[in-house]
C-alpha positions, 0 to 999 in steps of 0.5 A: 745533035740532040733532038730539037725541043718543040717551039713554045709551050702547051697551054697547060704549062701557062695554066700551071704557072698561073695557078701557082701564081694565084695560090701565092697571091692568095697566101699574101692576100693579094687580089691580082698581080701586075707585070710589065717586063718582057720575061714576066709577060712572056712567062704568063702568056707565051707572047714572044716577039723582038718588038720589045727592042722598041721602047716606045710602047708599054705592055701590061699583063694582069694575073687575077685571083682566078682565071686566065691573065688579062693582056692590056697592050698596044693594038699593034700586038693584038694579033700576036697576043691572040695566038697565045692562050690569052683570051681577054686582050684589051688594046689601045692605039699606042703610042699615045703619050698623053694616056698610054694605056693608063686609063685602060689598065686602071679600069682593068685593075679596079675590075679584078681587084675592086675599088679597095683591092691589093695589087702585087707588083715586082718591086725588088732587086732585079725587077723594074717597071717598064713604064714611064714614072709619070705614067706610074704616078698617073696609074696610082692616082687613077686607082687611088683606093688600090694598095700596091704591094711588093710581089717580087717573091711571087715572080722570083719564086715561080721563075727560079724553079724550071719545068722539064719543058723549060730545062729542055730548051736550055739543055738544047742551046747548051749543047749547041754552044758546047759544040761550037766551043769544041770547034774553036781550034778549027775556027780561030787562029793567030793573026785574026783580030778580036773582031774577026774572031767574035764574028766568026764564033757568032756566025758559027753558033747561028749556023749550028741552030741558035736563034740569036747570040745577044750576049757575047763578051770576052777578050784576048791578050797575055792576060786581062781583067776586062771580061765584058768588053766589046771586041777591038781590032787587036790582032791575036798573037803567039802566047795570047789567051782568048776568053769567050763568054756567051749567052746564046738563045734558043726559043727564048731560053739562054745558055751562059758559060765561058771557055778559055784558050791559049794560042801557040803556048800557055804560061805556067801561071795561066795553066795553074789558074785554069786548073784552079777555077776548074777545081773550084767548079768541081767543088761546087758540083760536089756539094750542089744538092737540094737543101744547101744554100747559094752561100754554101755553094759559094763557100765550097768554090771560094775555099778552092780559089783561096787555096789556089792563090787567088788575088781576089775576084771583083765580079761579086758572085760565083754564078747565078740563076739562068733561064729566060734571061742570061742572068736571073735569081739567085746569086751565088754569094757569101750572103745570098742564102737562097735555099737551092731546090730541085728544078733550079737552073744555075751557073757555077762561075768561080773566078780569080785574079791570077796576076795583077790585071789578069782574071780567069773565070770558069763557068758551067750550066747545071740543073738541080735534080733530086740527087744532085746537079745535071750538067747542061753544058759539056764539061770543059777540060781541066787543062787549058786548051792550046790552039796550035 
């Protein structure tokens, strides 16, 4: 087992992120950045809690043009936020549906941006406002002279490029998951139900040192194309395939890769499909360098899939970014065109339909280095593994 990375980050990591954000705000003539979703709040503050599972209370962080971010949060979170590097913590006794932090947030925004300031808010793809729409309207009315501008590119540009401290957490959880995948032949067997198999694998991941397994999907059968479903009580039989795809977490950072297995025996078509998606991943790894685009990466993998007789791919992309969320920017699609840079953590996920109703995916996790990709997941075998 690799060395366990330290929990959390030093204050210098959050200071670096904040200063980088402030430089981007200055370039865009924005006076502050407002974020209110779990990843962005955690990214700038280090505030890490499962309490986000509750939808009752909104949470806000304001990144001013200078200085540390300001937390505008429900009082229940004051103590936890006080353990982070944040010094200015403003609270209200939430929940208070008639005015759930709106007045306090409006005062803070006017303070840092002025009465006619320009506030950046993530508004684009893969972002959302984690506050009631009525509260957003009330906030705009309470700051009527303030102009709100889309700052998706600020948050996206920062989070797509990981520090070595972030990469270390993803690498560690990828190692845990790689070990667990390699242990599947000793863990699962014919006669188990899907539900039993899912449960056994999740428990094994936790025993190996994962913090949580919030994302585990897959399927069993002679072939399948529903690869995001919940497990059923279907009994695994001779000749079945199994696919597990897991987003497993260590200290707030995800792995995300899958593996296929056959029970007893594997048909020739399934074997060829597994070899094809493995080869497509290899083609992606071969071209992956700083300076190419996500569309270049997609094309390298798509060419191999087409040559291998793919009947199609309804997933919509061949991989994506990875980090504090199981899927992040960018997407490996034919028209995404994001320029890949050093420090990006990506999944390569080619997939094909090898027979009607039968999908085969393959996924690996990598970090982009100056000279090419560094695998974070342990490379799968090209041959479809068979569990005797």
